[in-house]
N, C-alpha and C positions, 0 to 999 in steps of 0.2 A: 043241258048248263053250257051258255055262252062266256068266256073267260072274261074277265076285268080289266077293259083297258089300263095298261102300267101308271099316266099320270092322274088316273083318279083314284087306283089303289094307293099311289104314293099321299095324296092329296086327304083322303078319309082316313088314313093310319095317323098322318100328322093332327086332325082332328079329335083323332080320338087320345090321343097323347096329351092332350092341350089341356082335351075335358077332363083325365085321370089327376092332372099337376094341379092346374087351377085350383080347387078343394083346397089339397092336401097345403099349397103355399097359403091360402086363408085361413084354414087350421092352424097351424104353425103361433109359435109366441107373437101377439104384436108390438110386445116391448123390444126395443130395438137395444141390442145390447151395448151402445154407445151412450144410452142413455146414462150410465154410472159412470161415466168420465167426469172427474171436476173442471170449472172451467179453467180458461188457462191463468196464470197468474197478472196481476197487475203491472204496468209501466213501469215501475220502480221497487217491485218485491223483489228481494235480495234470490229467490228461489229454492227449490229443496234443497236443503242443507251445501248451501253455498259458503266457503271456507270465508273466514274473516283475514280480510289484507290487511297488511298496516295499509295507512293510509301516506304516510309519508314518502314510503319504498314502493312503489307497485311492482317492480323488477327483481324482489327482495323472495327467494325462495319461500315456499309457504314451511308454518314450522312442525315439528317433527310429532305425530301422536305421542300421547303420553302412554298410553299401554299400546303393545302388541296386538294385541286383540280386537283395539279399536282401527286399525290400519286397514283400508280398504286394500287388498291383492290387486285391484284390477285396477286403482286408482293409478292417474296416467304419472309418468315421472316428468318433475321440472325438466323444461328445456335447456339443453347445455347451451352456454356462453359463445355464441360465435361471429365474436367482431372479430375485426382484423388486427394482428395486432403488430405494433412496427416500432421498432427502436428510434432514439431520437437521432443519430446519423442517418437514416434513411431518408426521412422526415425532414432533414435539414440539406438543401440542393447546394450551400455554397460547403458546407463540410463534405458534402459525398463528393464534389470537383476539386475539392483539395486533397480527398485523401486520393481519384483517379490519377492526379498531378502526380502526387508523391510514389505510387505502383510501380513496379517494375509490371510491363507490359508484354507479352508474347501473343503477336499474333500467327494464325495455322490457318492454311486451306486442309477441311473437310469434305470430299466432292466438291459441290454448288456453293456450300456453305462454310464463311470467313468466321473461323472461332477467336474472338479474342480472349486472355487470362491477363487478371491482375491478381498479383503477388504483393504478401508484405513479409517481409521478413521470412520466404519462402515459402508461405500459404498462402493456396489460391482464397482470395476474398469475395471474387466477383469471377462471371463469365458472361460475355455476352457474345453471342449467334446469330448472325445476321446471313441472314438466309439471300438467296439469287433475287427467289420473288417472294413477298412475303413481309409481316413485322419485323424487327428485330427482336428478340425473345434474351430477357435480362436476367440472370440467377447469383444471389446474393448469400453470403453466408453471413445471417446476423449475430449469430450468439458464440462465433468462435467452435462450434463444434468440428467443421470441416462440411459440414453437411447444406448443400446449397439450396436454396427456394425462391422463389418466383419471388420476383421484383413486386412487393406489395401495392406499387402506384397502378399498375398494372390493372389491381381488381381479381375480383376471387374466379372468374371465368377465363379459361385457355382459349381463346377465338381459333377455330377451326376450318382451316381452307382446300376447298376441292377445284379441281379443273374440272368443269363439265367439259365446256369445248374450246380448243384452237387450232388456229389455221397460221399459215405459214405465207 
């Protein structure tokens, strides 16, 4: 008996596999499982279980459910208020300039940076860091707690600068 060439054997095996698979696929349930899915809601429909929002205040938090068993434990929490809070003095440029003029100012060098401290009644209320290269950074004590925060006028993001290449 002569051996069967490999390509011919592979194609015969493939044809036999297809011949066995096609009748099984046709005998399967012709009804698609997607036929049970309802059509999408209309454009103005409120949707499934949409909470009723107060039309006067869209940013108001949703009302708490009456009973604890009605609460969905997987429901998302309301988003926290992330707006910047600024006190009146930091928004008023004239009042800020007047406060700077009335403050005791101390300047010192720290490495290549110049640090300016502004004090009122012995307490530091503002620090300006002026680097040799880069933008000036300003920190305020807005609430008198002694904790220095970034200048709210600079926004919520602090820029980061990297030197990729330099030559002399």
